[in-house]
N, C-alpha and C positions, 0 to 999 in steps of 0.2 A: 124229329121224323115228320113227315104230312100226314096226312087224311088217307097216303093210301099205298101205307109202308116205308116212304123213299126219304133219303135223306133228302133235307131242307141247304141247297148248297145256296149259300148268300154269292153275287156276282160280284157284288161290293169290297168284299176283301181280297178276293182275282185282281182286282180291276188297283185296286188301291197298293199296292206292291211295295217292297219303303225301298227306298232310294239309299242307297249307301255313295260313303266320304269310300277316297282310293288316298294312298296316302303316298307323296312326293319327297322320294330321299334322295333327289340325283338331279344335278343338274340334265343330264339329258335326258329324265320323265319330265321337266320342265320345260326343259323346248318342245319337246313330242306334247306338251301342254297348249305351250305357247304358235305351234300351229295348228292345232286340230280347234282351238280357240274361232278360228277360219271358218267354220263351219257349225262348227257346238259352241252358246257362249257355255261359260264354268266362272263356278264360284270357287277360292282357293280359300284357307283357314288357316291365319298361321295361332296358329296354339303351341303354348309357352308351360310344356307340363313341372310346374313349379308353384305358378302363378293359383289363387283361387279365384278373382277374374276372367282369365281364361281356364280356369273348368268349366265354370257358369257355360258360356257362349262354347265350349263347347254343344254344353247339354240342350241349348235351344240351337242351337245346329243341327240338332240328331232329334229331338223334339220335331220341327222341321221333315226334315228329313222322314220321318212318318208319322207323317201325315200325309201331303196332298203336295206332295216337292212339284213342281216344273218339270213334267219328263222331255224337255229339249234342253233342259241343265246338264253337266254335270257340273261333279261334288269331289272335291278334294280340301285337304288337309294338309300341313305342313306342319315339325314340332320342329321352333325356332331352334330349343337350342341343342340338340338330336343331328339337324338337320340347317349347320348354318348356313353352310354354304349357297344351298339351292335358298333361303330364308333371303340371303344379301340378291343375290343374281335375281329375287325375284322384284324387289327395292325393284335394283336398277333395271334391267327392260322393261317397268311398268310406270318410271318417275313417281314411285309414289313410297316417303316417309316411310317406313320402316315400322311397325308401334305392331303389340301382344297386349293379348288377343287379334287381331284383324282380321278383313277379310274384304275382298273382294272382288268383284267382277269383271271377267274381259271376256272385249268382244273381236274379234283378228285380230289379235295380237295388242289390245290396248286395257287401260285400263277406266272402267262408262261408268265403275260407283262402288267406292269402298265406304266403310265406316271400326270403326273398335274398341277396343273397353265394353265398356257397358251397351251401349249399339248393339250390339251383337244381338239381336233377339230374334225366334219367327216372326213375331208379328214382323220386327223390318224388315226380313228377310219375304213375309210374303208380300209387301206393299213393295217389294221391288224388282221382286220375279215372276210374280203371279200377273 
């Protein structure tokens, strides 16, 4: 409370809304993401639910999203084991050899940046997106 008895409202908390990733589980969803990348850049994290390196990459991804993520970017995740056809289609459509974990920045239906394994970090994402 402030001196007048009103609850303080921290505008920064309202502005720093947590961005969330959405999971892509079908080829149709992936096709929509590709189409949407003509107007908004997208980041796709290819994630293995059985890999400790991938678990670390997911933590880094979520740490970036919890801080001050680029508001002009849509964020997605593909579980490579559970959604293997989608993962394979992403590799085929973008011409990016599959790795896991792997992060790909897509603009206008093209991969413009990608990284994998221990390079999937909050710091690396910020350097590319911000």
